[in-house]
N, C-alpha and C positions, 0 to 999 in steps of 0.2 A: 525417452526418459521413463524411468521407473515410476509407477503410479503413486508410490508413497515417498518418493525422493524429494528432499528439500535441499536445494543447493545454494550455498552462500559464496559470493565472490567479492572479496575486498578490493578497494581501489579499482572499481569497475571502469571508471572514466578517469581522465587526467586530473591532477590536483587543481589545475587552473580552471577546468570546466566545473569541477565540484564547487569551487569558491564562487564562480560566476552564478551558478544556480542558487546558492545560498544568498548571494548578494541581492538577487531579484526579490527575495522575500524580506531580508533584513532592511532593505531600503525602500520598502513599500512600492516597488515598481510594478510587480505582478499583482493585478487586481484579484482579491479573494472575496468569496461570496459566502455569506452566513447561511448555515443549514441548521435547522432546529435539532436534528439528530444525526447520528452517523449512518444509519441504514435507510432512511426515508420512510415516509408514512405508509407506503404500500407493502413494505417488507413483512412477510409472515414468518415468524421464527420457527425453525424446524428442530432446534436443539433445546435441551433443558435450560430454563431461564435462571437457574441458580447461579449466583455470582455475576450475572450480566447486568449491565446498566446502559442506558442511552444518554448521551450528552450532546451538546451542540458542537459543531466544528465549522471550519472554514474550508472551502474547496475552490478549485478552478478546473473546469472541464476543458481539456484540450481536444479530445476525440470522444464522441459519444455515438454509439450505434453506427460505427463505421464512418462517421462524418466528422470532419474537422470543425470544431466549434469555437476556436480561439485564434486570434492573430498572433498569439504567443507560441503557437505550436512549433514554428520553425526554430525557436530557441531550445526546445526540449526534444524534438523529433530525432536528433542524432543519437540519443540514447537507444532508441529502438533499432537503429542500424547497427550500433555497436553490439547490442544484445544478440542479434542474429549472427553477426560476424564472429563473436567470441564463443557462443554456445552452440549454434546450429540447432537450437531447441525448437524453433517455431516452424521450420520447414515451409509448408504451403499455407500455414495459418494466416488469418487476417487480423490486424489490430482492430479490435472492436471498441475498446475504451481505453482512455488514458486520462487520469486526473491527478491533481495534487490534493492531498488531505493535510490540513494543518489542525492539530489539536493543541489547545493551550493547557497550561499548568493547572492541576487540581491538587492543592496541598492537602495533606492528610488523607489521601486516597487509600482505600483498603487494598493492599497488594494482592489479595486473593480475588479481587474483582477485575473485570475486563469489559470491553465493549461487547456488543452482540456477536456471537459466533455465527459465521456465515461462509458461503462460497460465493466468490465475486460474480460468477456467471451462472449461478444455479447449477443445473446438471449438464450444462454444455461442456463438451470436451475441449480442452485447450490448455494453455499455459498462463499462469498469473505471475507477474514479477513485481517486486516491491523494491524501489530504490530509495535509500535513506539520504535525504538532503542535508541533514545536520546530525551532529552527535547529540544524543539525548537519552534520557531514561524513557520508560514507556515501551516495554517490550512488545513484540509481535509473538503471539502464542499460536501454536499449531496443535490441532486436536485429532484424536482418533475419529473414526467414521461416525460414532454416536455422539461426539462432542462431550464426552464424559471424562476424558483423560488428556492432559497436555503431553504431547509427544516430543515437542521441541519448543524452545523459546529463543528469540533472536533480539538482542539489544541493538537499537539504532546506532549505527556508526557511519558517519558521513562517507559517501563514496561506495558503500556496500550495496550490492544487488542480491536479492534473494529471489529464487524462482522455484515454482512447484506446479504440480498438476492442479488445474482449476477446481477439481473436486475435493481437495483437501480443506476441511473446515479450519478457519483461523479467526483470530480477533486481536485487536490492539489494546493497549493500555495507555492511559494518559501520562504525560510526564508529571512528576511531583517535585522534581528539583529544577529541571530546565524550564525556561519560559515557554517553549513550544517544541513540538515533535512534528516534522514535516516529511511526508513520504510521497513519492510518485508511484502511482499504481497503474500497471499496464495489464491488459487482458487481451490475449490472442485466442481466437476460437477456430475450430476446424471448419 
């Protein structure tokens, strides 16, 4: 994979599986946990803070630091198998983290602002993939190396998977129209 390549694949999984994953959220079956901010209190920002905000979000950790942390993992794990089969992008890399992030609507949010610019795994080499659980506003923004210029934006569309080199800085935006924006975040490291 090219170091600056950002790949989008629509309808990454079957429509039935897409609807099942959204059902888990819409029907409050999957437990979600409140987080005071999107990055965690230990995060040290390495990019300009202009236009960045921190807000609360809900998460569910399936895999953290190479260990399964949730009994729900078996319902979501097939996506990682499909990813390897469809892309061949992860080769011998190991899944380090997988979690669901759910951001709620923030009406009148300034469209020039976004969450904290970050790299999911710091400077570790590997692949990050974002699966969009629902159709929503609240784009994912991808930045140049210095975090000063948006190089690509992706609008959440249910069933779409976006993957890229772990070292590409990115940030999300909250929905202002839809009630929530839910993404599954996968991190494979060398």
